[in-house]
N, CA and C of each residue as an Amber inpcrd file, in Angstrom:
protein
   762
  84.8480000 115.1790000  93.7760000  85.7090000 115.3330000  92.7450000
  85.8760000 116.7310000  92.2770000  86.9880000 117.2110000  92.3300000
  86.9950000 118.8390000  91.9630000  86.6290000 118.8490000  90.7050000
  85.9690000 120.1430000  90.3080000  85.5800000 120.5210000  89.0480000
  87.0960000 120.4390000  88.0090000  86.6810000 119.7270000  86.8560000
  87.6560000 119.8300000  85.8410000  88.7140000 118.8270000  85.7660000
  88.8630000 118.1830000  87.1230000  89.9280000 117.0970000  86.9950000
  89.7010000 115.9680000  85.9270000  88.6420000 115.5890000  85.5950000
  88.4530000 114.5780000  84.4470000  87.7900000 115.0730000  83.1560000
  87.8160000 116.5280000  83.1090000  87.3340000 117.0450000  81.8880000
  87.6360000 116.6260000  80.4820000  88.9480000 116.3210000  80.5200000
  89.4940000 115.6540000  79.3830000  89.1840000 114.1450000  79.1290000
  88.6160000 113.5480000  79.8060000  88.2510000 112.0290000  79.8370000
  86.8120000 111.8420000  79.6150000  86.3960000 111.0950000  78.9160000
  85.0110000 110.6820000  78.7740000  85.0000000 109.0980000  79.1480000
  84.6380000 108.9790000  80.3200000  84.7220000 107.5880000  80.9650000
  83.3520000 106.6560000  80.6350000  83.5210000 105.6350000  80.3990000
  82.3760000 104.8970000  80.1270000  82.4990000 103.9140000  81.0650000
  81.3910000 103.3710000  81.9600000  81.5670000 102.4800000  83.1220000
  80.3490000 101.4340000  82.7200000  80.6520000 100.1900000  82.6090000
  79.4130000  99.3070000  82.4900000  79.8940000  97.9400000  83.2440000
  79.0480000  96.9180000  83.3540000  79.2890000  95.8720000  84.1630000
  80.1310000  95.0380000  82.9820000  80.8300000  94.0020000  83.6890000
  81.5920000  92.8560000  83.1390000  80.5300000  92.1370000  82.2970000
  79.3180000  91.8340000  82.8340000  78.0700000  91.0970000  81.8460000
  77.9580000  91.7340000  80.4340000  78.0570000  93.1100000  80.5670000
  77.6290000  94.0100000  79.5910000  78.8500000  93.8750000  78.4100000
  80.0290000  93.7430000  78.8710000  81.3560000  93.9760000  78.1180000
  82.0330000  92.7410000  78.4170000  81.7700000  91.5440000  78.2390000
  82.3690000  90.3270000  78.5870000  84.1440000  90.2970000  78.0330000
  84.1140000  91.1350000  76.9870000  85.5430000  91.2630000  76.3090000
  86.7290000  91.5870000  77.4120000  86.1670000  92.3590000  78.4550000
  87.3660000  92.9960000  79.2650000  87.6010000  91.6530000  80.3280000
  86.8350000  90.6450000  80.1770000  87.3160000  89.3480000  81.1020000
  88.9680000  89.1250000  80.9890000  89.2790000  88.9520000  79.7600000
  90.6250000  88.4440000  79.4430000  91.5500000  89.7800000  79.8960000
  91.4380000  90.7610000  79.9420000  92.2160000  91.8550000  80.2540000
  92.1050000  92.4480000  81.8160000  91.3170000  91.7950000  82.7670000
  90.9230000  92.5360000  83.8520000  92.1270000  92.7390000  84.8810000
  93.1180000  91.6940000  84.6940000  94.3940000  91.8380000  85.3970000
  95.5840000  92.1220000  84.9060000  95.3540000  92.6320000  83.5830000
  96.6620000  93.2560000  82.8470000  96.8240000  94.7940000  82.9890000
  95.7780000  95.3220000  83.8730000  95.9420000  96.7630000  84.0380000
  97.0830000  97.1190000  84.9850000  97.9260000  98.0100000  84.5740000
  98.8880000  98.5760000  85.7100000  98.3750000  98.9300000  86.8560000
  98.8000000  98.6020000  87.9070000  98.3290000  99.1770000  89.2660000
  99.3750000  99.1370000  90.2500000  99.0460000  99.4130000  91.5500000
  99.9280000  99.9890000  92.6240000  99.7420000  98.7950000  93.7230000
  99.2810000  97.8000000  93.3610000  98.7810000  96.4160000  94.4550000
 100.1420000  95.8180000  94.9550000 100.5900000  95.7100000  96.1940000
 101.8130000  94.9690000  96.2550000 101.8380000  93.4640000  96.2290000
 102.8450000  92.8390000  95.9690000 102.7700000  91.4190000  95.5530000
 102.1830000  90.6320000  96.9210000 102.5580000  91.0310000  97.9770000
 101.9760000  90.1350000  99.3040000 100.3000000  90.4920000  99.3610000
  99.8080000  91.4320000  98.9030000  98.4390000  91.6970000  99.0450000
  97.8040000  90.8220000  97.9570000  98.2520000  89.8510000  97.0400000
  97.6380000  89.2980000  96.1720000  97.6190000  87.5810000  96.6480000
  98.0680000  87.4510000  97.9390000  98.4910000  86.1140000  98.5450000
  97.4940000  85.6280000  99.4030000  96.3350000  86.4860000  99.5400000
  95.1000000  85.9900000 100.2780000  94.4030000  84.6120000  99.9160000
  94.5580000  83.5260000 100.5910000  93.9450000  82.2370000  99.9070000
  92.4680000  82.6920000  99.4570000  91.7000000  83.4050000 100.2660000
  90.2570000  83.6060000 100.2630000  89.9700000  84.0320000  98.7970000
  90.9370000  84.9140000  98.1610000  90.7170000  85.8960000  97.1130000
  89.8580000  84.6640000  96.0170000  90.6760000  83.6280000  95.9120000
  90.3680000  82.5120000  94.9990000  89.0200000  82.2240000  94.8610000
  88.3010000  82.3330000  95.9910000  86.9890000  81.9740000  96.1000000
  85.8510000  82.9300000  95.4660000  86.5270000  84.1890000  95.0730000
  85.8840000  85.0590000  94.2740000  86.3400000  85.2430000  92.8890000
  87.5550000  86.0120000  92.8230000  88.1590000  86.3030000  91.7560000
  88.6500000  85.3650000  90.4520000  88.4280000  83.9260000  90.9670000
  88.5090000  83.0520000  89.8320000  87.3440000  82.5420000  89.3010000
  86.1890000  83.1360000  89.9820000  84.7270000  83.2790000  89.5680000
  84.0810000  84.2540000  89.0280000  84.7780000  85.4060000  88.7760000
  83.9750000  86.7440000  88.4930000  83.6900000  86.6110000  87.2580000
  84.0830000  85.8270000  86.2200000  83.5340000  85.9250000  84.9650000
  82.2270000  85.1480000  84.7490000  82.0410000  84.2270000  85.4180000
  80.8470000  83.2520000  85.3570000  79.8950000  83.5020000  86.4520000
  80.4950000  83.7020000  87.6810000  79.4570000  83.9330000  88.6090000
  79.0400000  85.1280000  89.3040000  79.8890000  86.1820000  89.0150000
  79.7840000  87.7430000  89.4070000  79.8630000  88.7100000  88.4600000
  79.2350000  88.4570000  87.1400000  79.5620000  89.6990000  86.2500000
  78.7930000  90.8550000  86.2610000  77.6440000  90.6680000  86.9320000
  76.9180000  91.9530000  87.2500000  77.3550000  92.6090000  88.4980000
  78.3030000  92.0610000  89.3030000  78.8840000  92.7590000  90.3800000
  80.4090000  93.1850000  90.0630000  80.9580000  93.0840000  88.7610000
  81.9890000  93.7420000  88.2870000  81.8820000  94.8730000  87.5460000
  82.4780000  96.0620000  87.8530000  82.4450000  97.3460000  86.8880000
  83.7130000  97.3340000  86.3110000  83.4910000  97.9340000  84.9190000
  85.0440000  98.0790000  84.1670000  84.5070000  99.3570000  83.3720000
  85.8680000 100.2150000  83.4140000  85.6890000 101.7470000  82.7960000
  86.7770000 101.6880000  81.8490000  86.2300000 102.3310000  80.5310000
  87.5010000 102.5880000  79.6700000  87.1110000 103.9750000  79.4750000
  87.9550000 104.6910000  78.5810000  88.0470000 106.1290000  77.9640000
  87.7450000 105.9120000  76.5280000  86.9160000 106.9160000  76.1830000
  86.3350000 106.7370000  74.7360000  87.7500000 107.1700000  73.7760000
  88.7550000 107.8760000  74.4770000  90.0890000 108.1500000  73.5410000
  90.6980000 106.7320000  73.3110000  90.6550000 105.7880000  74.2960000
  91.2990000 104.6560000  74.0470000  90.2440000 103.2840000  74.3150000
  89.2100000 103.3690000  73.6590000  88.0950000 102.2480000  74.0520000
  88.8970000 101.0830000  73.9040000  88.3070000 100.2630000  74.7800000
  88.6260000  98.8030000  75.1420000  89.9530000  98.8290000  76.1230000
  90.6460000  99.8150000  76.5110000  91.7120000  99.7460000  77.2580000
  91.1980000 100.3220000  78.8140000  91.3370000  99.4750000  79.9680000
  90.7220000  99.5770000  81.0850000  91.4180000 100.8300000  81.6380000
  90.5520000 101.6080000  82.0580000  91.1670000 102.7710000  83.1720000
  90.8830000 102.6500000  84.5220000  89.8350000 101.5120000  84.9710000
  89.4650000 101.4250000  86.3040000  88.6730000 100.1350000  86.5550000
  88.6030000  99.4020000  87.5360000  87.8100000  98.6140000  87.5580000
  87.1380000  98.5330000  89.0380000  86.0590000  97.9630000  89.1850000
  85.3300000  97.7080000  90.6530000  84.7570000  96.4820000  90.7070000
  84.8750000  96.0370000  91.9510000  84.5250000  94.6420000  92.4520000
  83.4020000  94.7060000  93.7650000  82.4170000  93.8930000  93.5510000
  81.3430000  93.8190000  94.8320000  81.3650000  92.1580000  94.5040000
  80.7400000  91.8850000  95.8430000  80.1470000  90.5280000  96.2060000
  79.0020000  90.4830000  96.9160000  77.8620000  89.5010000  96.5610000
  76.7530000  89.5500000  97.3300000  77.1950000  88.4230000  98.4730000
  76.3960000  88.6410000  99.5960000  76.9320000  87.6470000 100.8810000
  75.3960000  87.6350000 101.4310000  75.7680000  86.8860000 102.6200000
  74.4740000  86.8750000 103.6240000  74.8510000  87.4410000 104.9370000
  73.9520000  88.3950000 105.0700000  74.0240000  89.4040000 106.2790000
  73.6290000  88.6560000 107.6990000  72.8050000  87.5370000 107.6840000
  72.4180000  86.9450000 108.9720000  71.6070000  87.9090000 109.6490000
  71.4010000  89.1120000 109.3080000  70.7270000  89.9940000 110.1720000
  71.3780000  90.7590000 111.3750000  72.9340000  90.4130000 111.1020000
  73.6800000  90.7320000 112.4000000  74.4820000  91.7970000 111.9900000
  75.5950000  92.1150000 113.0010000  76.5670000  93.0920000 112.5690000
  77.5000000  92.6610000 111.3660000  78.1330000  93.7580000 110.9800000
  79.0930000  93.3800000 109.8370000  80.3490000  92.6340000 110.4430000
  80.8620000  91.4770000 109.6770000  81.7230000  90.5680000 110.2340000
  83.2530000  91.4070000 110.6270000  83.8400000  90.8180000 111.7520000
  85.2330000  91.2420000 112.0650000  86.0730000  90.8750000 111.1310000
  85.7710000  89.6150000 110.2420000  86.5750000  89.2520000 109.2320000
  86.6530000  89.9530000 107.9730000  85.6190000  90.9230000 107.8120000
  85.4600000  91.8470000 106.8600000  85.7210000  91.3620000 105.3860000
  86.8090000  91.5910000 104.6600000  87.0840000  91.3130000 103.2370000
  86.6930000  89.6470000 102.9240000  87.5040000  89.1670000 103.9890000
  87.6640000  87.5260000 103.7410000  86.3870000  87.1300000 103.8910000
  85.5770000  87.6600000 104.9520000  84.3100000  87.1040000 105.6440000
  83.2950000  87.1550000 104.3280000  83.0270000  88.4490000 103.8780000
  81.9290000  88.5740000 102.9320000  82.2490000  87.6010000 101.5410000
  83.4390000  87.5420000 101.1010000  83.8630000  86.5630000 100.0620000
  83.5730000  85.1670000 100.3650000  83.7550000  84.8740000 101.4480000
  83.5560000  83.3090000 102.2270000  81.9750000  83.1420000 102.1370000
  81.2540000  84.0100000 102.7380000  79.9110000  84.1470000 102.8350000
  79.1110000  83.9200000 101.4970000  79.6880000  84.8930000 100.5450000
  78.9560000  84.7130000  99.3590000  79.3430000  83.3360000  98.3900000
  80.5300000  82.8610000  98.6720000  80.9660000  81.6970000  97.9160000
  80.1230000  80.7900000  98.5760000  80.3040000  80.6080000  99.9930000
  79.0710000  79.4340000 100.5380000  77.7990000  79.3960000 100.1430000
  77.1950000  80.5630000 100.1440000  75.9740000  80.6430000  99.7540000
  75.4280000  80.3520000  98.2820000  76.3510000  80.5670000  97.3610000
  76.3830000  79.9030000  95.9640000  76.7520000  78.2750000  95.8430000
  77.5880000  77.9310000  96.5210000  77.7050000  76.7460000  96.6720000
  76.6520000  75.8090000  97.1560000  75.8660000  76.4570000  98.1630000
  74.8300000  75.6800000  98.7630000  73.5910000  76.0570000  98.1450000
  73.5210000  76.6410000  97.3450000  72.2870000  77.4850000  96.6790000
  71.2150000  78.0720000  97.5960000  71.8370000  78.8970000  98.2970000
  71.0050000  79.6250000  99.3140000  71.1010000  81.2430000  98.9330000
  69.8580000  81.8200000  99.0520000  69.9420000  83.1450000  98.7190000
  70.7830000  84.1320000  99.5350000  71.2190000  85.0150000  98.9090000
  72.0810000  86.5800000  99.5680000  71.2570000  87.5940000  99.7280000
  71.4280000  88.5310000 100.8160000  70.5400000  89.5170000 101.0100000
  71.2620000  90.9490000 101.1380000  72.6540000  90.7620000 100.8570000
  73.5010000  92.1350000 101.0550000  74.7180000  91.9690000 100.0240000
  75.0810000  93.1910000  99.6630000  76.2290000  93.2420000  99.0240000
  77.4520000  94.2250000  99.5800000  78.6100000  93.9470000  99.1620000
  79.8750000  94.6790000  99.7090000  80.8090000  94.6980000  98.6590000
  81.1280000  96.0650000  98.6740000  82.4010000  96.3780000  97.6150000
  83.6570000  95.6600000  98.1890000  84.2990000  95.2630000  97.1390000
  85.6000000  94.7500000  97.5400000  86.9530000  95.0950000  96.9240000
  86.7520000  96.1350000  96.0140000  88.1120000  96.6790000  95.8090000
  87.7500000  97.6970000  94.2930000  88.1490000  98.8770000  94.3460000
  88.4780000  99.7610000  93.2530000  90.0760000  99.9450000  93.0310000
  90.1660000  99.8840000  91.9050000  91.4550000  99.8640000  91.2990000
  91.6330000 100.7400000  90.1000000  92.3540000 101.8470000  90.1090000
  92.5570000 102.6840000  88.8810000  94.0710000 102.6430000  88.4230000
  93.9640000 102.6640000  87.0980000  95.0750000 102.4330000  86.3330000
  96.3270000 103.4750000  86.8180000  97.5270000 102.7990000  87.2440000
  98.5960000 103.7660000  87.7180000  98.6190000 105.1920000  87.3610000
  98.6550000 105.1480000  85.8080000  99.0360000 106.5110000  85.2970000
  97.8270000 107.4540000  85.4050000  96.7470000 106.9590000  85.8660000
  95.4810000 107.7160000  86.0930000  95.2060000 108.3930000  87.6530000
  96.0220000 107.7960000  88.5640000  96.0660000 108.0720000  90.0770000
  95.7830000 109.6770000  90.2000000  95.1820000 109.9550000  90.9410000
  94.6580000 111.4030000  91.4490000  93.9820000 112.2660000  90.6430000
  93.2110000 111.6430000  89.9590000  92.3060000 112.2630000  88.7090000
  90.5320000 112.2480000  89.2550000  90.6270000 111.7790000  90.1460000
  89.1600000 111.6720000  90.9210000  88.2470000 110.2780000  90.2950000
  89.1680000 109.3970000  89.7290000  88.3550000 108.1100000  89.2370000
  87.8720000 107.4220000  90.4410000  88.6780000 107.2990000  91.4390000
  87.9830000 106.3060000  92.4950000  86.6500000 106.7020000  92.9720000
  86.5330000 108.2890000  93.1600000  85.1390000 108.6680000  93.4340000
  84.2970000 108.4000000  92.4420000  84.4100000 108.5070000  91.5210000
  83.5580000 108.1520000  90.2380000  83.1400000 106.6210000  90.3580000
  84.2750000 105.7000000  90.4370000  83.7310000 104.1800000  90.3040000
  83.0370000 103.9160000  91.7690000  83.2400000 104.6430000  92.7810000
  82.5030000 104.2580000  93.9850000  81.0630000 104.6800000  93.7650000
  80.8370000 105.7760000  93.1120000  79.4420000 106.2600000  92.9760000
  78.8460000 105.2010000  91.8990000  79.5430000 104.6810000  91.1640000
  79.1410000 103.6980000  90.1450000  78.8920000 102.3580000  90.6230000
  79.6100000 101.9030000  91.6970000  79.3610000 100.6940000  92.3880000
  77.9100000 100.9610000  93.4790000  77.8860000 102.1350000  93.9220000
  76.8720000 102.2560000  94.6480000  75.2870000 102.3390000  93.5190000
  75.6730000 102.8000000  92.3630000  74.3200000 102.7440000  91.6730000
  74.2680000 101.3190000  91.0490000  75.1120000 100.6390000  90.8480000
  74.9860000  99.1070000  90.6010000  74.4830000  98.4650000  91.5870000
  74.6330000  98.7170000  92.9020000  74.0660000  97.9880000  94.0090000
  72.6080000  98.2620000  94.1910000  72.2670000  99.4690000  93.8660000
  70.6920000 100.0080000  93.6690000  70.0400000  99.1140000  92.5600000
  70.7060000  99.0580000  91.4960000  69.9400000  98.3190000  90.2740000
  69.9090000  97.0730000  90.4920000  70.8580000  96.3360000  91.4320000
  70.6840000  94.9450000  91.7580000  69.7380000  94.5870000  92.8930000
  68.9980000  95.7560000  93.4600000  67.9330000  95.7100000  94.5330000
  68.2850000  95.8530000  95.8350000  69.4590000  96.4060000  96.0630000
  70.0380000  96.5520000  97.5670000  69.8470000  97.9310000  97.8160000
  69.3190000  98.1780000  99.2870000  69.3100000  99.3830000  99.7390000
  70.6040000 100.0920000 100.4110000  71.4540000  99.1530000 100.5090000
  72.8020000  99.4700000 101.2780000  73.9620000  98.7560000 100.5510000
  75.1590000  99.5130000 100.3110000  76.1740000  98.9250000  99.9370000
  77.3940000  99.5270000 100.8860000  77.7560000  98.1120000 101.5220000
  78.8280000  98.2400000 102.4870000  80.4760000  97.7690000 101.7540000
  81.2540000  98.2550000 102.4940000  82.6990000  98.2930000 102.1510000
  83.6130000  98.0790000 103.1730000  84.5030000  96.8910000 103.1930000
  85.5550000  96.8560000 104.1610000  86.7530000  97.6170000 103.6240000
  86.8100000  98.8090000 103.8530000  87.7760000  99.9580000 103.2250000
  89.0730000  99.6950000 103.7670000  89.9810000  99.7760000 102.9820000
  91.4050000  99.8970000 103.1850000  92.0750000 101.2190000 103.0650000
  92.1970000 102.0120000 104.2720000  92.5410000 103.4610000 104.3670000
  93.9800000 103.3260000 103.6440000  94.0030000 104.5760000 102.7050000
  95.0910000 104.3580000 101.8360000  96.4610000 105.0360000 102.4050000
  96.4020000 105.8420000 103.7160000  97.6820000 106.3770000 104.2870000
  97.8970000 105.7800000 105.4090000  97.0170000 104.5420000 105.7990000
  97.2460000 103.6930000 107.1440000  98.6400000 103.2700000 107.0100000
  99.0820000 102.9020000 105.9460000 100.5690000 102.0040000 105.5760000
 101.6220000 103.1170000 106.3710000 101.3360000 104.4430000 106.4190000
 102.3770000 105.1230000 106.7940000 102.3520000 105.2390000 108.4920000
 101.4480000 104.7280000 109.0150000 101.5750000 104.3140000 110.6170000
 101.3960000 102.7720000 110.9190000 102.0250000 101.8370000 110.5270000
 101.6330000 100.6300000 110.9060000 101.3510000 100.2360000 112.3670000
 101.8630000 101.0520000 113.0850000 101.8740000 100.4780000 114.6890000
 100.7470000 101.4280000 115.1510000 100.0430000 102.3100000 114.6240000
  98.7490000 102.7900000 115.1790000  97.6600000 101.8860000 114.9440000
  97.1180000 101.6940000 116.1150000  95.8580000 100.8990000 116.1670000
  94.8000000 101.4990000 115.1380000  93.8130000 100.5840000 114.2110000
  93.0150000 100.8530000 113.4310000  91.8320000 101.7380000 114.1660000
  91.5910000 101.0670000 115.2860000  90.6400000 101.5820000 116.0630000
  90.6110000 103.0840000 116.4250000  91.7200000 103.6570000 116.4500000
  92.4240000 105.0880000 116.5900000  92.4170000 105.7300000 115.2040000
  93.1990000 105.1740000 114.4360000  93.3300000 105.9090000 113.1310000
  92.0600000 106.1350000 112.3510000  91.0200000 104.8380000 112.4060000
  89.8970000 105.2010000 111.4440000  88.9120000 106.4170000 111.8510000
  88.8870000 106.6320000 113.2570000  87.9110000 107.7420000 113.5750000
  88.7600000 109.0390000 113.8530000  90.0020000 109.0620000 113.4780000
  90.9250000 110.3270000 113.5510000  90.0300000 111.3830000 112.5160000
  89.9230000 112.6520000 112.7390000  89.3430000 113.6340000 111.9400000
  90.2810000 114.8290000 111.7580000  89.8750000 115.7220000 110.6850000
  90.3510000 117.0080000 110.4320000  89.5650000 117.9300000 111.2500000
  90.2320000 119.2230000 111.0620000  89.4700000 120.3740000 111.8480000
  87.8240000 120.5440000 111.0600000  87.7760000 120.2490000 109.8530000
  86.3240000 120.1170000 109.2730000  85.6900000 119.1200000 109.5710000
  86.0160000 118.2370000 110.5540000  85.1640000 117.1550000 110.5980000
  85.4310000 115.6620000 110.0210000  85.8570000 116.0460000 108.7450000
  86.1810000 114.7480000 107.9140000  87.1280000 114.1270000 108.4110000
  87.2290000 112.7330000 107.9020000  88.4070000 111.7020000 108.2070000
  89.5930000 112.3560000 107.7890000  90.6930000 111.9960000 108.6810000
  92.1680000 112.3470000 108.3510000  92.4280000 111.5430000 107.0260000
  92.2480000 110.3920000 106.8870000  92.2510000 109.4820000 105.6970000
  91.8430000 109.9310000 104.5510000  92.6710000 110.0430000 103.3570000
  91.9680000 110.4930000 102.3950000  90.9080000 109.5590000 101.4080000
  91.1570000 108.3050000 101.6300000  90.1990000 107.5330000 101.0660000
  88.8660000 107.1630000 101.8350000  89.0740000 107.1860000 103.1420000
  88.0670000 107.4770000 103.9940000  87.2910000 108.6320000 103.8280000
  87.8690000 109.9650000 103.6610000  86.8350000 111.0200000 103.2250000
  86.2990000 111.0640000 102.0130000  86.6650000 110.1130000 101.0580000
  86.1970000 109.9230000  99.6440000  84.7580000 109.3320000 100.1000000
  84.8280000 108.2770000 100.9070000  83.5170000 107.3910000 101.1030000
  82.5690000 108.2820000 101.7340000  83.1100000 109.1170000 102.9640000
  82.1910000 109.9900000 103.7110000  81.4890000 110.9930000 102.9440000
  82.2780000 111.6530000 102.1630000  81.7870000 112.5720000 101.2230000
  80.9810000 112.2480000 100.2640000  80.8720000 110.7800000  99.8280000
  79.5260000 110.4110000  98.8180000  78.8250000 109.7450000  99.7910000
  78.7060000 110.1530000 101.1150000  77.4910000 109.8190000 101.8690000
  77.6910000 108.4820000 102.9060000  78.8020000 107.8760000 102.6570000
  79.1190000 106.6320000 103.5470000  79.2250000 107.1090000 105.0630000
  78.9180000 106.0860000 105.8750000  79.2870000 106.0450000 107.4990000
  80.0660000 105.0880000 107.7570000  81.2080000 105.6950000 108.6990000
  81.9300000 104.5250000 109.0920000  81.2640000 104.0870000 110.4360000
  81.3000000 102.7740000 110.3590000  80.4810000 101.7120000 111.2110000
  81.4460000 101.2060000 112.1460000  82.4160000 100.3150000 111.8720000
  83.2120000  99.6260000 112.7190000  84.7430000  99.3550000 112.2950000
  85.3990000  98.7680000 113.0390000  86.6210000  98.2240000 112.3970000
  86.4410000  96.8030000 112.2660000  87.2430000  96.5510000 111.0720000
  87.2260000  94.9450000 111.0170000  88.5340000  94.2150000 111.1170000
  88.7040000  93.8140000 112.3330000  90.1050000  93.7770000 112.8540000
  91.0810000  92.5680000 112.1130000  90.1190000  91.7280000 111.6040000
  91.1320000  90.5490000 110.7870000  90.2310000  90.5920000 109.6440000
  90.5010000  91.4720000 108.6400000  89.8170000  91.6690000 107.3350000
  90.3330000  90.8780000 106.3450000  91.6680000  90.5980000 106.5070000
  92.3650000  89.7590000 105.3390000  93.5680000  89.2360000 106.1430000
  93.7430000  87.9410000 105.8240000  94.8470000  87.1090000 106.5950000
  95.8260000  86.6190000 105.5600000  96.9210000  87.0750000 105.6850000
  98.2460000  86.3770000 104.4750000  99.0030000  85.6580000 105.4550000
  99.3910000  84.4890000 105.1020000 100.4250000  83.6360000 105.7750000
 101.3850000  82.9300000 104.9860000 102.6990000  82.9200000 105.1790000
 103.7170000  82.4510000 104.3920000 105.0090000  81.9710000 105.1260000
 105.7090000  81.2600000 104.7840000 106.9810000  81.1070000 105.1380000
 107.9110000  82.1710000 104.9350000 109.0530000  82.0950000 105.7840000
 109.9840000  83.2220000 105.6960000 110.4150000  83.2570000 104.2250000
 110.5090000  82.1600000 103.5210000 111.0660000  82.3910000 102.2580000
 110.0380000  83.1300000 101.2790000 108.8140000  82.5020000 101.4920000
 107.6580000  83.3770000 100.8440000 107.6610000  84.5720000 100.8050000
 107.8480000  85.2030000 102.0610000 107.5790000  86.5520000 102.3920000
 109.0420000  87.4040000 101.8890000 110.2850000  86.8600000 101.7550000
 111.3080000  87.2320000 101.0680000 111.0760000  87.4880000  99.7950000
 110.2260000  86.5400000  99.1190000 109.9550000  86.7490000  97.9050000
 109.0530000  87.5150000  97.2570000 108.0710000  87.9870000  98.1770000
 106.8720000  88.7180000  98.0910000 107.4260000  90.3530000  98.4250000
 108.5010000  90.3480000  99.2790000 108.4920000  91.8050000  99.6810000
 110.2120000  92.1190000  99.2700000 111.0330000  91.1030000  99.0170000
 112.4920000  91.4820000  99.0380000 113.0010000  91.7700000 100.3640000
 112.2530000  91.7690000 101.1880000 112.9710000  92.1180000 102.5540000
 113.4620000  90.7420000 103.2360000 114.3920000  90.6320000 104.1200000
 115.2970000  89.6780000 104.5790000 114.4420000  88.7630000 105.5340000
 113.3980000  89.1770000 106.1750000 112.7740000  88.4040000 107.1270000
 113.6460000  87.4190000 107.7710000 114.7980000  87.7500000 108.5580000
 115.5850000  87.0070000 109.3380000 115.8290000  87.3120000 110.8300000
 114.5600000  87.6390000 111.0790000 114.4450000  87.7010000 112.6190000
 112.8470000  87.4920000 113.0880000 112.7210000  87.0340000 114.1610000
 111.5820000  86.9210000 114.9000000 110.8660000  88.3730000 115.3900000
 109.4890000  88.4270000 115.3980000 108.9950000  89.7510000 115.8350000
 108.1060000  90.5000000 114.6510000 108.0510000  91.5910000 115.0820000
 107.1400000  92.5040000 114.0190000 108.0070000  92.9550000 113.1480000
 107.4420000  92.7590000 111.6870000 108.3890000  93.1070000 110.5600000
 107.3230000  94.3380000 109.9300000 108.0100000  95.5670000 109.7880000
 107.2910000  96.6240000 108.9420000 107.4580000  96.1210000 107.4130000
 106.4810000  96.1870000 106.6880000 106.3070000  96.0510000 105.4090000
 105.9560000  97.0360000 104.3840000 106.4190000  97.5020000 103.5510000
 105.9400000  98.6580000 102.5110000 104.5320000  98.3230000 102.0200000
 103.6980000  99.2040000 102.5050000 102.2710000  99.0700000 101.8550000
 101.4400000  98.1160000 102.8310000 102.0650000  97.7250000 104.0160000
 101.1540000  97.0960000 104.9790000 100.6270000  98.0460000 106.1910000
  99.3150000  97.7190000 106.2970000  98.5760000  98.5610000 107.3300000
  99.0080000  98.0710000 108.6710000  99.6280000  97.0760000 109.0670000
  99.9670000  96.5390000 110.3650000 101.4260000  95.9440000 110.1150000
 102.2440000  95.7160000 111.1630000 103.3880000  94.9430000 111.0460000
 102.9190000  93.3620000 110.7040000 103.9560000  92.7720000 109.8570000
 103.7430000  91.2900000 109.8340000 104.2760000  90.5900000 111.0250000
 103.8510000  89.5690000 111.6160000 104.3890000  88.9980000 112.4230000
 105.1340000  87.6020000 112.4020000 106.4860000  87.7800000 112.4290000
 107.3180000  86.6990000 111.8130000 107.9580000  85.5130000 112.8310000
 107.7670000  84.4150000 112.6800000 108.3890000  83.4200000 113.7520000
 109.2720000  82.4790000 112.9560000 110.4730000  82.7480000 113.3370000
 111.5640000  82.0750000 112.4490000 111.6420000  80.5360000 113.1210000
 111.3790000  80.3910000 114.2710000 111.3030000  79.2340000 114.8670000
 110.4700000  78.1050000 114.2600000 109.1120000  78.6640000 113.9490000
 108.2340000  77.7660000 113.4360000 108.2210000  78.0550000 111.8670000
 109.0570000  78.8660000 111.2020000 109.1570000  79.3640000 109.9280000
 107.8550000  79.7050000 109.2120000 107.1830000  80.6360000 109.9910000
 106.0340000  81.3730000 109.3480000 106.0180000  82.7710000 109.6970000
 105.5140000  83.5600000 108.6160000 105.0860000  85.1010000 109.1320000
 103.6180000  85.3040000 108.4460000 102.9780000  86.1770000 109.6190000
 101.4010000  86.2730000 109.2000000 101.1730000  87.6010000 109.2570000
 100.3350000  88.1260000 108.2750000  99.7710000  89.3800000 108.1480000
  98.4200000  89.2490000 108.4650000  97.9700000  90.0190000 109.3820000
  96.4350000  90.2550000 109.7030000  96.0820000  91.8490000 109.2950000
  95.2930000  91.9220000 108.3650000  95.1850000  93.3480000 107.9190000
  93.5670000  93.8090000 108.4650000  93.7000000  95.0070000 109.2660000
  92.5380000  95.5500000 109.6510000  91.8120000  96.6500000 108.5940000
  90.7020000  96.5820000 108.4530000  89.9440000  97.4110000 107.6620000
  88.8290000  98.1540000 108.4220000  88.1030000  99.0200000 107.4360000
  87.2330000 100.0200000 108.1790000  85.8650000  99.6470000 107.3700000
  84.7910000  99.3750000 108.4040000  83.5000000  98.9280000 107.6760000
  82.8940000 100.4640000 107.2640000  82.4130000 100.6070000 106.0150000
  81.6760000 101.8810000 105.7780000  80.2950000 101.5270000 105.2800000
  79.2050000 102.1110000 105.4650000  77.7720000 101.6710000 105.0610000
  77.6240000 102.7150000 104.0770000  77.0770000 102.3720000 102.7970000
  76.6380000 103.5370000 101.9890000  74.9110000 103.0850000 101.8420000
  73.9390000 104.1360000 102.0810000  72.6630000 103.7530000 101.7140000
  72.6990000 104.2690000 100.2140000  71.8010000 103.1960000  99.4580000
  71.8660000 103.4700000  98.0320000  70.4180000 103.5290000  97.5330000
């Protein structure tokens, strides 16, 4: 974080368990998420339960100047690593793993970041890096040696047809990642491990995609959707369109 960027803000970061009053307003914070990104069915296995099942894995931040008003939030989920590689189904995979472990009463042995969201009017002030550091700290307090994250590169949407395997490992002259959000992770000590080629899957009818995006979805084939990291595949004959989002696995020792 560049010096002075947040000098005018006194940020307080706590867990949702410590400040349960934030539970009612977690989703009221103005943000930049596109509507189609909120349609992944796996999400309900986590977000619907955060208040009761995962409050120690949710971080909430407010500013002393406006106490009680969210400036940022961060989510993590416990999951079962099985001692193997990070899953190709990334975001969906760790949420499902954590949910199944909870339902079956099984122990978890790993933790994954899921989301860092900063209030729209505070973007560009270095809060994302602060929240990432806080997530790493909380993962350590929960007894983990590593925090993994299926990272959604924030500039990839400008190149939807570029394979993530090419984009994720592109670097600048100084050796740091080309992508700004991946740079934040690497500067924080993270290591890019691999691509999660099917990290999130959103499927819907053509009519649903029209509602989510405002686009016509009137032809079969690849459709570029603002904010999507890859094209949406539309099949009008069978009346469905499917978005398969690739992410990038990053490992943070904590």
